TISEPA-673183 format. One record per residue (C-alpha): y, x, z; residue in one letter. Coordinates in nm, 2 decimals. Layout:
v,u,w,marlo
Y,X,Z,A
...
end
This chain:
v,u,w,marlo
-29.36,-16.41,6.23,X
-29.51,-16.69,6.02,X
-29.45,-16.69,5.64,X
-29.11,-16.80,5.53,X
-29.10,-17.12,5.34,X
-28.76,-17.24,5.39,X
-28.41,-17.09,5.47,X
-28.44,-17.22,5.82,X
-28.77,-17.03,5.90,X
-28.57,-16.73,5.85,X
-28.23,-16.80,6.00,X
-28.38,-16.93,6.33,X
-28.57,-16.62,6.42,X
-28.43,-16.42,6.71,X
-28.49,-16.11,6.89,X
-28.68,-15.83,6.69,X
-28.74,-16.09,6.40,X
-28.38,-16.17,6.37,X
-28.24,-16.11,6.00,X
-28.12,-15.76,5.94,X
-27.79,-15.68,5.74,X
-28.00,-15.59,5.43,X
-28.16,-15.93,5.46,X
-27.84,-16.13,5.48,X
-27.67,-15.95,5.20,X
-27.99,-16.00,4.97,X
-27.98,-16.39,5.04,X
-27.62,-16.40,4.95,X
-27.69,-16.19,4.63,X
-27.96,-16.42,4.52,X
-27.74,-16.71,4.56,X
-27.47,-16.56,4.32,X
-27.69,-16.40,4.10,X
-27.57,-16.05,4.18,X
-27.76,-15.72,4.25,X
-27.80,-15.63,4.61,X
-27.77,-15.25,4.62,X
-27.84,-15.11,4.95,X
-27.88,-14.74,4.84,X
-27.92,-14.52,4.52,X
-28.26,-14.36,4.64,X
-28.56,-14.50,4.81,X
-28.53,-14.46,5.18,X
-28.78,-14.28,5.40,X
-28.79,-14.54,5.68,X
-28.64,-14.88,5.75,X
-28.31,-14.94,5.93,X
-28.09,-15.25,5.97,X
-27.87,-15.15,5.66,X
-28.22,-15.11,5.45,X
-28.52,-15.31,5.57,X
-28.60,-15.63,5.41,X
-28.90,-15.82,5.52,X
-29.18,-15.88,5.23,X
-29.20,-16.24,5.34,X
-28.84,-16.31,5.28,X
-28.86,-16.12,4.96,X
-29.15,-16.34,4.85,X
-28.95,-16.64,4.95,X
-28.68,-16.55,4.73,X
-28.89,-16.43,4.44,X
-29.05,-16.79,4.43,X
-28.70,-16.95,4.42,X
-28.61,-17.00,4.75,X
-28.54,-17.35,4.88,X
-28.30,-17.64,4.86,X
-28.08,-17.46,5.12,X
-28.11,-17.13,4.93,X
-28.13,-17.16,4.57,X
-28.19,-16.86,4.37,X
-27.98,-16.80,4.08,X
-28.19,-16.80,3.74,X
-28.10,-16.41,3.72,X
-28.37,-16.36,3.98,X
-28.41,-16.13,4.24,X
-28.24,-15.78,4.21,X
-28.26,-15.53,4.51,X
-28.19,-15.18,4.51,X
-28.26,-14.90,4.77,X
-28.46,-15.11,5.04,X
-28.73,-15.06,5.26,X
-28.96,-15.34,5.22,X
-29.16,-15.41,5.55,X
-29.51,-15.58,5.53,X
-29.72,-15.67,5.25,X
-29.55,-15.85,4.96,X
-29.81,-16.09,4.84,X
-29.73,-16.27,4.50,X
-30.08,-16.36,4.42,X
-30.13,-16.64,4.18,X
-29.78,-16.71,4.21,X
-29.57,-16.88,3.94,X
-29.24,-16.68,3.96,X
-28.94,-16.86,3.77,X
-28.72,-16.58,3.74,X
-28.73,-16.18,3.66,X
-28.79,-15.95,3.95,X
-28.60,-15.62,3.98,X
-28.70,-15.39,4.28,X
-28.54,-15.08,4.19,X
-28.56,-14.75,4.42,X
-28.74,-14.94,4.69,X
-29.00,-14.82,4.93,X
-29.30,-15.06,5.00,X
-29.48,-14.99,5.32,X
-29.80,-15.15,5.17,X
-29.93,-15.23,4.84,X
-29.78,-15.51,4.64,X
-30.03,-15.78,4.53,X
-29.96,-16.00,4.25,X
-30.28,-16.07,4.06,X
-30.31,-16.38,3.88,X
-29.93,-16.45,3.90,X
-29.73,-16.57,3.62,X
-29.40,-16.34,3.60,X
-29.09,-16.36,3.39,X
-29.07,-15.96,3.41,X
-29.12,-15.72,3.66,X
-28.90,-15.37,3.72,X
-29.01,-15.14,3.99,X
-28.81,-14.87,3.85,X
-28.78,-14.56,4.09,X
-28.97,-14.76,4.37,X
-29.25,-14.62,4.59,X
-29.55,-14.83,4.69,X
-29.91,-14.77,4.81,X
-30.04,-14.96,4.52,X
-29.99,-15.24,4.27,X
-30.26,-15.49,4.22,X
-30.15,-15.72,3.93,X
-30.46,-15.77,3.72,X
-30.50,-16.09,3.53,X
-30.11,-16.15,3.53,X
-29.89,-16.33,3.26,X
-29.57,-16.16,3.23,X
-29.33,-16.31,2.99,X
-29.12,-15.98,2.97,X
-29.15,-15.62,3.05,X
-29.34,-15.45,3.32,X
-29.12,-15.13,3.43,X
-29.29,-14.87,3.64,X
-29.08,-14.60,3.51,X
-28.81,-14.33,3.61,X
-28.95,-14.20,3.94,X
-29.17,-14.49,4.01,X
-29.44,-14.35,4.25,X
-29.77,-14.52,4.35,X
-29.98,-14.38,4.62,X
-30.26,-14.60,4.57,X
-30.42,-14.76,4.24,X
-30.21,-14.98,4.02,X
-30.41,-15.24,3.87,X
-30.30,-15.43,3.54,X
-30.65,-15.50,3.37,X
-30.65,-15.79,3.17,X
-30.29,-15.87,3.21,X
-30.08,-16.01,2.94,X
-29.75,-15.85,2.87,X
-29.50,-16.04,2.64,X
-29.29,-15.70,2.62,X
-29.36,-15.35,2.70,X
-29.54,-15.16,2.95,X
-29.31,-14.86,3.06,X
-29.45,-14.60,3.29,X
-29.21,-14.32,3.15,X
-29.13,-14.06,3.45,X
-29.36,-14.27,3.68,X
-29.61,-14.06,3.92,X
-29.94,-14.23,3.97,X
-30.17,-14.07,4.27,X
-30.45,-14.14,4.50,X
-30.67,-14.35,4.28,X
-31.00,-14.54,4.34,X
-31.32,-14.40,4.23,X
-31.48,-14.67,4.01,X
-31.60,-14.51,3.69,X
-31.95,-14.42,3.82,X
-31.86,-14.05,3.88,X
-31.61,-13.89,4.09,X
-31.33,-14.00,3.86,X
-31.05,-14.16,4.05,X
-30.85,-14.41,3.85,X
-30.48,-14.42,3.94,X
-30.37,-14.68,3.66,X
-30.61,-14.93,3.53,X
-30.50,-15.14,3.23,X
-30.83,-15.22,3.09,X
-30.80,-15.54,2.86,X
-30.43,-15.56,2.89,X
-30.24,-15.74,2.62,X
-29.90,-15.58,2.52,X
-29.67,-15.72,2.26,X
-29.45,-15.41,2.25,X
-29.51,-15.04,2.35,X
-29.72,-14.89,2.63,X
-29.53,-14.58,2.74,X
-29.65,-14.29,2.94,X
-29.38,-14.06,2.85,X
-29.11,-13.79,2.98,X
-29.23,-13.70,3.31,X
-29.52,-13.94,3.36,X
-29.77,-13.78,3.60,X
-30.13,-13.91,3.69,X
-30.33,-13.72,3.96,X
-30.65,-13.94,3.83,X
-30.78,-14.13,3.54,X
-30.55,-14.39,3.33,X
-30.76,-14.65,3.16,X
-30.68,-14.91,2.90,X
-31.02,-14.98,2.75,X
-31.02,-15.30,2.51,X
-30.65,-15.29,2.56,X
-30.44,-15.46,2.27,X
-30.10,-15.30,2.22,X
-29.85,-15.46,1.98,X
-29.62,-15.15,1.95,X
-29.69,-14.79,2.00,X
-29.87,-14.57,2.26,X
-29.65,-14.29,2.35,X
-29.79,-14.02,2.60,X
-29.51,-13.74,2.55,X
-29.43,-13.48,2.79,X
-29.67,-13.64,3.05,X
-29.92,-13.48,3.27,X
-30.28,-13.62,3.35,X
-30.47,-13.44,3.60,X
-30.85,-13.54,3.66,X
-31.05,-13.21,3.67,X
-31.38,-13.38,3.77,X
-31.40,-13.64,3.49,X
-31.19,-13.86,3.27,X
-30.80,-13.85,3.26,X
-30.72,-14.09,2.98,X
-30.99,-14.36,2.88,X
-30.90,-14.60,2.58,X
-31.21,-14.69,2.43,X
-31.20,-14.98,2.19,X
-30.81,-15.00,2.23,X
-30.61,-15.15,1.95,X
-30.25,-15.00,1.89,X
-30.06,-15.19,1.64,X
-29.82,-14.89,1.54,X
-29.87,-14.50,1.61,X
-30.03,-14.33,1.90,X
-29.84,-14.01,2.00,X
-29.97,-13.76,2.25,X
-29.83,-13.42,2.34,X
-29.49,-13.26,2.37,X
-29.20,-13.45,2.26,X
-28.96,-13.15,2.19,X
-28.80,-12.87,2.36,X
-28.47,-13.08,2.41,X
-28.63,-13.32,2.65,X
-28.72,-13.05,2.89,X
-29.07,-13.15,2.93,X
-29.45,-13.01,2.84,X
-29.75,-13.23,2.81,X
-30.07,-13.12,3.01,X
-30.40,-13.30,3.01,X
-30.66,-13.16,3.26,X
-30.98,-13.41,3.19,X
-31.16,-13.59,2.95,X
-30.94,-13.81,2.70,X
-31.20,-14.06,2.59,X
-31.05,-14.26,2.29,X
-31.36,-14.37,2.09,X
-31.38,-14.66,1.89,X
-30.98,-14.71,1.88,X
-30.80,-14.89,1.62,X
-30.45,-14.76,1.55,X
-30.21,-14.91,1.28,X
-30.01,-14.62,1.23,X
-30.03,-14.23,1.28,X
-30.21,-14.04,1.56,X
-30.00,-13.75,1.65,X
-30.09,-13.47,1.91,X
-29.78,-13.28,1.89,X
-29.81,-12.97,2.10,X
-29.91,-12.94,2.47,X
-30.24,-12.82,2.65,X
-30.55,-13.00,2.69,X
-30.82,-12.89,2.92,X
-31.16,-13.05,2.94,X
-31.31,-13.13,3.27,X
-31.49,-12.87,3.50,X
-31.81,-13.03,3.40,X
-31.94,-13.23,3.12,X
-32.00,-13.59,3.18,X
-32.36,-13.69,3.25,X
-32.51,-13.96,3.05,X
-32.53,-14.20,3.36,X
-32.16,-14.15,3.40,X
-32.05,-14.14,3.03,X
-32.28,-14.38,2.86,X
-32.46,-14.35,2.54,X
-32.13,-14.35,2.34,X
-32.04,-14.01,2.44,X
-32.14,-13.72,2.24,X
-32.10,-13.46,2.51,X
-32.44,-13.26,2.63,X
-32.45,-13.11,2.96,X
-32.37,-12.80,2.79,X
-32.07,-12.90,2.57,X
-31.75,-13.02,2.74,X
-31.50,-13.20,2.52,X
-31.14,-13.25,2.60,X
-31.04,-13.53,2.34,X
-31.28,-13.77,2.17,X
-31.17,-14.01,1.89,X
-31.51,-14.07,1.77,X
-31.54,-14.36,1.52,X
-31.16,-14.44,1.54,X
-31.02,-14.66,1.27,X
-30.67,-14.49,1.20,X
-30.44,-14.65,0.93,X
-30.22,-14.36,0.90,X
-30.23,-13.99,0.93,X
-30.38,-13.78,1.21,X
-30.16,-13.49,1.29,X
-30.23,-13.19,1.54,X
-29.92,-13.00,1.50,X
-29.73,-12.78,1.73,X
-29.39,-12.79,1.53,X
-29.33,-13.14,1.56,X
-28.95,-13.21,1.59,X
-28.90,-12.84,1.51,X
-28.96,-12.71,1.86,X
-29.18,-12.42,1.94,X
-29.44,-12.58,2.16,X
-29.82,-12.47,2.10,X
-30.10,-12.71,2.08,X
-30.40,-12.58,2.29,X
-30.73,-12.75,2.34,X
-30.97,-12.58,2.57,X
-31.27,-12.79,2.50,X
-31.40,-12.98,2.20,X
-31.20,-13.22,2.01,X
-31.43,-13.48,1.84,X
-31.33,-13.72,1.55,X
-31.70,-13.81,1.47,X
-31.72,-14.06,1.23,X
-31.37,-14.16,1.23,X
-31.17,-14.36,0.96,X
-30.83,-14.21,0.86,X
-30.62,-14.40,0.60,X
-30.38,-14.12,0.55,X
-30.42,-13.75,0.58,X
-30.57,-13.51,0.85,X
-30.34,-13.20,0.95,X
-30.40,-12.95,1.22,X
-30.14,-12.66,1.19,X
-30.04,-12.38,1.44,X
-30.28,-12.53,1.68,X
-30.56,-12.38,1.88,X
-30.89,-12.54,1.97,X
-31.13,-12.34,2.19,X
-31.45,-12.41,2.34,X
-31.71,-12.18,2.50,X
-32.01,-12.39,2.37,X
-32.06,-12.59,2.06,X
-31.78,-12.73,1.85,X
-31.41,-12.69,1.87,X
-31.34,-12.97,1.62,X
-31.55,-13.23,1.49,X
-31.47,-13.44,1.17,X
-31.84,-13.50,1.10,X
-31.90,-13.80,0.90,X
-31.53,-13.90,0.91,X
-31.36,-14.07,0.60,X
-31.02,-13.94,0.52,X
-30.85,-14.12,0.25,X
-30.59,-13.83,0.19,X
-30.58,-13.48,0.27,X
-30.75,-13.26,0.52,X
-30.56,-12.93,0.59,X
-30.63,-12.65,0.86,X
-30.37,-12.41,0.80,X
-30.03,-12.24,0.90,X
-30.17,-12.05,1.21,X
-30.46,-12.30,1.29,X
-30.70,-12.12,1.51,X
-31.06,-12.22,1.62,X
-31.28,-12.05,1.86,X
-31.62,-12.27,1.83,X
-31.75,-12.45,1.54,X
-31.50,-12.67,1.30,X
-31.76,-12.92,1.19,X
-31.68,-13.14,0.84,X
-32.04,-13.19,0.78,X
-32.09,-13.54,0.59,X
-31.72,-13.61,0.59,X
-31.58,-13.79,0.30,X
-31.22,-13.67,0.20,X
-31.04,-13.87,-0.09,X
-30.79,-13.58,-0.14,X
-30.82,-13.20,-0.08,X
-30.93,-12.98,0.19,X
-30.71,-12.68,0.25,X
-30.85,-12.41,0.50,X
-30.57,-12.15,0.53,X
-30.28,-12.10,0.32,X
-30.19,-12.01,-0.03,X
-29.92,-11.76,0.03,X
-29.99,-11.47,0.27,X
-29.87,-11.57,0.66,X
-30.01,-11.67,0.97,X
-30.32,-11.81,0.81,X
-30.61,-11.94,0.95,X
-30.85,-11.79,1.21,X
-31.21,-11.92,1.26,X
-31.46,-11.82,1.52,X
-31.81,-11.93,1.64,X
-31.69,-11.86,1.99,X
-31.90,-11.69,2.28,X
-32.20,-11.55,2.12,X
-32.40,-11.55,2.44,X
-32.35,-11.94,2.50,X
-32.27,-12.08,2.15,X
-32.58,-12.13,2.00,X
-32.48,-12.29,1.68,X
-32.33,-11.95,1.55,X
-32.12,-12.15,1.30,X
-31.75,-12.09,1.25,X
-31.72,-12.37,0.98,X
-31.97,-12.60,0.86,X
-31.89,-12.83,0.57,X
-32.26,-12.94,0.48,X
-32.30,-13.26,0.27,X
-31.92,-13.33,0.28,X
-31.75,-13.48,-0.03,X
-31.41,-13.35,-0.15,X
-31.28,-13.56,-0.44,X
-30.97,-13.34,-0.48,X
-30.94,-12.94,-0.44,X
-31.10,-12.73,-0.18,X
-30.86,-12.47,-0.12,X
-31.00,-12.17,0.10,X
-30.76,-11.88,0.14,X
-30.61,-11.63,0.40,X
-30.88,-11.73,0.64,X
-30.99,-11.46,0.90,X
-31.36,-11.52,1.02,X
-31.40,-11.31,1.35,X
-31.74,-11.44,1.41,X
-32.01,-11.69,1.29,X
-32.09,-11.81,0.95,X
-31.94,-12.05,0.69,X
-32.16,-12.32,0.53,X
-32.12,-12.56,0.25,X
-32.48,-12.65,0.18,X
-32.51,-12.94,-0.06,X
-32.14,-13.03,-0.04,X
-31.96,-13.19,-0.34,X
-31.61,-13.07,-0.44,X
-31.39,-13.18,-0.75,X
-31.19,-12.85,-0.77,X
-31.28,-12.51,-0.59,X
-30.97,-12.31,-0.54,X
-30.99,-11.96,-0.38,X
-30.68,-11.75,-0.26,X
-30.68,-11.42,-0.47,X
-30.50,-11.10,-0.44,X
-30.26,-10.99,-0.70,X
-30.54,-10.76,-0.83,X
-30.79,-11.08,-0.87,X
-30.99,-10.97,-0.56,X
-31.11,-11.24,-0.31,X
-30.91,-11.21,0.00,X
-31.11,-11.42,0.25,X
-31.45,-11.55,0.18,X
-31.71,-11.39,0.42,X
-31.91,-11.13,0.27,X
-32.13,-10.98,0.52,X
-32.50,-11.07,0.58,X
-32.57,-11.44,0.68,X
-32.21,-11.51,0.68,X
-32.18,-11.76,0.39,X
-32.40,-12.02,0.27,X
-32.32,-12.20,-0.07,X
-32.67,-12.35,-0.17,X
-32.62,-12.70,-0.29,X
-32.24,-12.66,-0.32,X
-32.14,-12.86,-0.63,X
-31.78,-12.84,-0.79,X
-31.62,-12.95,-1.11,X
-31.41,-12.65,-1.20,X
-31.26,-12.35,-1.04,X
-30.90,-12.25,-0.97,X
-30.76,-11.95,-0.81,X
-30.43,-11.83,-0.68,X
-30.28,-11.49,-0.62,X
-30.16,-11.36,-0.30,X
-29.79,-11.44,-0.39,X
-29.90,-11.81,-0.46,X
-29.88,-11.79,-0.86,X
-30.18,-11.90,-1.04,X
-30.40,-11.61,-1.19,X
-30.50,-11.57,-1.52,X
-30.78,-11.81,-1.66,X
-31.03,-11.88,-1.93,X
-31.01,-12.24,-2.01,X
-30.86,-12.49,-1.77,X
-30.81,-12.33,-1.44,X
-31.11,-12.06,-1.48,X
-31.04,-11.72,-1.35,X
-31.14,-11.44,-1.61,X
-31.25,-11.21,-1.32,X
-31.62,-11.33,-1.34,X
-31.74,-11.01,-1.13,X
-31.53,-11.12,-0.83,X
-31.72,-11.48,-0.85,X
-32.05,-11.31,-0.89,X
-32.00,-11.12,-0.55,X
-31.89,-11.44,-0.39,X
-32.20,-11.63,-0.50,X
-32.40,-11.35,-0.42,X
-32.28,-11.33,-0.07,X
-32.36,-11.71,-0.04,X
-32.69,-11.74,-0.21,X
-32.86,-11.50,0.03,X
-32.96,-11.63,0.38,X
-33.20,-11.44,0.60,X
-33.48,-11.31,0.39,X
-33.43,-11.61,0.14,X
-33.27,-11.61,-0.19,X
-33.12,-11.95,-0.32,X
-33.04,-11.94,-0.70,X
-32.84,-12.27,-0.73,X
-32.51,-12.10,-0.66,X
-32.53,-11.88,-0.94,X
-32.66,-12.20,-1.18,X
-32.35,-12.38,-1.05,X
-32.08,-12.13,-1.14,X
-32.25,-12.07,-1.48,X
-32.25,-12.42,-1.55,X
-31.86,-12.46,-1.45,X
-31.78,-12.17,-1.65,X
-31.96,-12.29,-1.96,X
-31.81,-12.63,-1.93,X
-31.47,-12.46,-1.94,X
-31.55,-12.23,-2.26,X
-31.61,-11.91,-2.10,X
-31.94,-11.86,-2.23,X
-31.95,-11.49,-2.17,X
-31.87,-11.52,-1.80,X
-32.15,-11.79,-1.78,X
-32.40,-11.54,-1.92,X
-32.29,-11.27,-1.69,X
-32.36,-11.50,-1.40,X
-32.71,-11.61,-1.52,X
-32.78,-11.24,-1.58,X
-32.71,-11.17,-1.21,X
-32.90,-11.48,-1.09,X
-33.21,-11.32,-1.29,X
-33.16,-10.99,-1.14,X
-33.16,-11.12,-0.78,X
-33.44,-11.36,-0.85,X
-33.67,-11.09,-0.96,X
-33.52,-10.86,-0.68,X
-33.61,-11.10,-0.41,X
-33.96,-11.18,-0.57,X
-34.07,-10.82,-0.57,X
-33.92,-10.77,-0.22,X
-34.14,-11.06,-0.09,X
-34.46,-10.93,-0.28,X
-34.39,-10.57,-0.13,X
-34.34,-10.71,0.24,X
-34.69,-10.91,0.19,X
-34.84,-10.58,0.07,X
-34.72,-10.40,0.38,X
-34.91,-10.63,0.57,X
-35.23,-10.54,0.43,X
-35.47,-10.24,0.53,X
-35.38,-9.90,0.40,X
-35.65,-9.90,0.09,X
-35.59,-10.26,0.03,X
-35.21,-10.22,-0.02,X
-35.24,-9.97,-0.26,X
-35.27,-10.19,-0.58,X
-35.04,-10.45,-0.48,X
-34.76,-10.22,-0.43,X
-34.84,-10.05,-0.75,X
-34.80,-10.37,-0.94,X
-34.49,-10.42,-0.77,X
-34.37,-10.08,-0.91,X
-34.48,-10.18,-1.25,X
-34.26,-10.50,-1.19,X
-33.96,-10.30,-1.11,X
-34.01,-10.11,-1.45,X
-34.06,-10.42,-1.63,X
-33.77,-10.62,-1.48,X
-33.55,-10.33,-1.55,X
-33.66,-10.29,-1.91,X
-33.60,-10.66,-1.95,X
-33.25,-10.65,-1.80,X
-33.16,-10.36,-2.03,X
-33.31,-10.48,-2.33,X
-33.21,-10.85,-2.33,X
-33.04,-10.94,-2.02,X
-33.32,-11.12,-1.88,X
-33.32,-11.35,-2.20,X
-32.95,-11.43,-2.16,X
-32.85,-11.14,-2.41,X
-33.10,-11.15,-2.66,X
-32.88,-10.97,-2.93,X
-32.90,-10.68,-2.69,X
-33.24,-10.64,-2.84,X
-33.08,-10.53,-3.17,X
-32.94,-10.24,-2.99,X
-33.31,-10.14,-2.85,X
-33.42,-10.19,-3.21,X
-33.19,-9.94,-3.33,X
-33.28,-9.69,-3.06,X
-33.66,-9.73,-3.16,X
-33.56,-9.68,-3.51,X
-33.37,-9.37,-3.47,X
-33.67,-9.22,-3.26,X
-33.94,-9.34,-3.51,X
-33.73,-9.20,-3.82,X
-33.65,-8.87,-3.66,X
-34.00,-8.83,-3.55,X
-34.14,-8.91,-3.89,X
-33.89,-8.69,-4.07,X
-33.96,-8.39,-3.83,X
-34.33,-8.44,-3.87,X
-34.30,-8.44,-4.24,X
-34.10,-8.13,-4.26,X
-34.34,-7.94,-4.06,X
-34.64,-8.06,-4.25,X
-34.77,-8.31,-4.02,X
-34.84,-8.60,-4.25,X
-35.14,-8.64,-4.48,X
-35.19,-8.91,-4.73,X
-35.43,-9.20,-4.59,X
-35.56,-9.31,-4.93,X
-35.59,-8.98,-5.15,X
-35.91,-8.90,-5.32,X
-36.07,-8.55,-5.29,X
-35.79,-8.40,-5.49,X
-35.58,-8.36,-5.17,X
-35.86,-8.20,-5.00,X
-35.90,-7.96,-5.25,X
-35.50,-7.89,-5.27,X
-35.52,-7.85,-4.90,X
-35.78,-7.57,-4.93,X
-35.60,-7.40,-5.19,X
-35.24,-7.45,-5.04,X
-35.32,-7.47,-4.67,X
-35.08,-7.16,-4.58,X
-34.78,-7.39,-4.70,X
-34.55,-7.53,-4.44,X
-34.62,-7.88,-4.59,X
-34.89,-7.90,-4.84,X
-34.85,-8.30,-4.85,X
-34.49,-8.27,-5.00,X
-34.61,-8.00,-5.27,X
-34.92,-8.22,-5.34,X
-34.70,-8.55,-5.39,X
-34.44,-8.35,-5.61,X
-34.35,-8.42,-5.96,X
-34.58,-8.11,-6.05,X
-34.87,-8.17,-5.80,X
-35.18,-8.37,-5.85,X
-35.05,-8.67,-5.63,X
-34.73,-8.72,-5.83,X
-34.84,-9.08,-5.88,X
-34.92,-9.15,-5.52,X
-34.67,-9.35,-5.29,X
-34.38,-9.12,-5.21,X
-34.30,-9.05,-4.84,X
-33.98,-9.19,-4.71,X
-33.91,-9.11,-4.32,X
-33.67,-9.40,-4.30,X
-33.90,-9.67,-4.46,X
-34.20,-9.53,-4.26,X
-34.02,-9.54,-3.92,X
-33.87,-9.87,-4.00,X
-34.22,-10.02,-4.11,X
-34.37,-9.86,-3.79,X
-34.14,-10.04,-3.53,X
-34.07,-10.35,-3.75,X
-34.40,-10.45,-3.83,X
-34.28,-10.80,-3.97,X
-34.18,-10.61,-4.29,X
-34.42,-10.38,-4.49,X
-34.31,-10.12,-4.72,X
-34.66,-9.95,-4.77,X
-34.54,-9.64,-4.58,X
-34.76,-9.65,-4.27,X
-35.07,-9.75,-4.51,X
-35.02,-9.46,-4.75,X
-34.93,-9.18,-4.50,X
-35.05,-9.11,-4.16,X
-34.97,-8.81,-3.90,X
-35.26,-8.56,-3.86,X
-35.33,-8.46,-3.50,X
-35.47,-8.12,-3.65,X
-35.17,-8.02,-3.85,X
-34.95,-7.89,-3.59,X
-34.76,-8.03,-3.27,X
-34.53,-8.28,-3.43,X
-34.83,-8.43,-3.61,X
-35.01,-8.46,-3.29,X
-34.72,-8.60,-3.10,X
-34.65,-8.87,-3.35,X
-35.04,-8.94,-3.38,X
-35.02,-9.05,-3.01,X
-34.68,-9.18,-3.00,X
-34.70,-9.44,-3.31,X
-34.91,-9.67,-3.07,X
-34.65,-9.72,-2.80,X
-34.37,-9.72,-3.06,X
-34.56,-10.00,-3.24,X
-34.62,-10.20,-2.95,X
-34.23,-10.15,-2.83,X
-34.15,-10.25,-3.18,X
-34.34,-10.57,-3.18,X
-34.17,-10.66,-2.85,X
-33.81,-10.57,-2.93,X
-33.84,-10.72,-3.30,X
-33.97,-11.03,-3.15,X
-33.67,-11.06,-2.91,X
-33.45,-10.95,-3.21,X
-33.59,-11.22,-3.44,X
-33.56,-11.47,-3.15,X
-33.19,-11.37,-3.11,X
-33.11,-11.42,-3.49,X
-33.29,-11.74,-3.53,X
-33.18,-11.88,-3.19,X
-33.53,-11.94,-3.07,X
-33.45,-11.77,-2.74,X
-33.24,-11.98,-2.52,X
-32.91,-11.80,-2.44,X
-32.77,-12.07,-2.19,X
end
């Protein structure tokens, strides 16, 4: 039949085009401003009681004519079967449209139309083409609304909310450059209120709202997005004035959130919080290609992401929380979650959440700027690298928990496919507040804080002061370049441990074990972690602990130097390697001697102990040699020779010669203490070593002292030099 322009065009139809009972009832309802209810559910097929022609519906929606003026309340039709194509393209519609629980045989066309409001609650259609519309009120595609074709709302302006709560969108059109089918296209849409993809929403394809402007909140709770071959949700460069919430709403609502596909939300601007409150996120079956995803996507052919918020600007907090609203719904992300370069005005928290990826990064906050705190705790688990490299955090960073509990579990992922081998990477990041690391389990991979800057470094310690969770295996921790202002530790029950100075733990040996595990990487040794720890301890007034750290640093430096030299020597031929390896052995002895004697220069007063030992040895040997007759006067005249000839059988002729009754009574009297002291402390002279000398021919004691006085003198020079330096402060002790 021809298009209906007047009531006469409709009422004069006869035969098969005669008005149905439902149509007559609709006309009367529109005149009176009442709803026309033909049923509670969308009918499966048309009938006289349920069928309404699309042309009549269009005629009434446009306001009717003088013979049938539609009430300002507009068209309100429920439970009808709409026959034909409802075409409202570019129309100016004066009143609200409510087509509830209706079934449309064809797609609805309303592109470019000017609407008051549109409600398709509970209705079923083959698609909705409503791009470039102007809606003065809400657009409702909610509560069992179902579309078996694409819904197009791109560049539409809605002075209200766009509500798709409980709607079902299927059989989209492939138009994103790959196999992704778009079921709801809202790119460039302007919404003054909320955009709701809530309770029971189901999309068997992609939902796009790129470059959208949303004046309220974006809520995707207890929804299902299924697009296994590409994008499930694409909102690049969209702006949300209030909060964005994706995930489970709560057990009391009876729903769960599931996303299968790629959630591309990069460059978004969010005026409130971004909340992911439970649910399961699965990346696509294949990574997006460069041609399909564009240069903005970080994924490579080997890396699959499930959620990307790169470069997003979020004014509030970012919360990945499985216990929102006190329900027990675990958040699981199977695929990488990336917030590369994002800005967060509040804090970032991931608690009781699981991030899993077979390849690459499970969670990326690289180069992110977070004004508040970052917390990965209370059961947080990551299989795949967690990267905060280059991040700037205005508050603190908490990895794990203070009190023993669920803790945090980190893993580099599948060793066969994940080539990064990192479980946590915090290189070059800046944390203004406290870095708290405790109750963390590393099942595989390494932890790196290379060149990071931290205000306060806080570790969780057991009650006995032993570190609980810093990885300590080979190549498991990298600390070179880590800078921190001070240290603070917490015991396993959450109380502060004993300190020396502001927040400095007394147990220095535990700290040394920690820095040692973080300063050795491969075959290289990095001394900076030791220097940093010593500086912090010294600034806190813990000088003794600082010296212990520096001694340990010197010991490790010499050890690795000898090891490298020995390794190079082993590469030489059998003959050429002999001398270099001999030198290594000498260095080993010399380094051990320096460590024992003066703590490699950091404990110079130890040299007094060495000097005392030398004095005991020298005095004992001098005394034993004297009583066994092993000394002879160095400056005596021929009288001693004559005396020796006459009294050679005596045990100690020199003693009788220099006695009060002997010819040498005016000679320098022998004193073993003074002789031994003068031998090993050459800086002071008592005239003993010049007056008396051991004789190599006067028994074994004389022979031994004759030869040992030279090494004793050399050692005396060395030890006395160190001792003098310790006393005068010449040797640097810091």
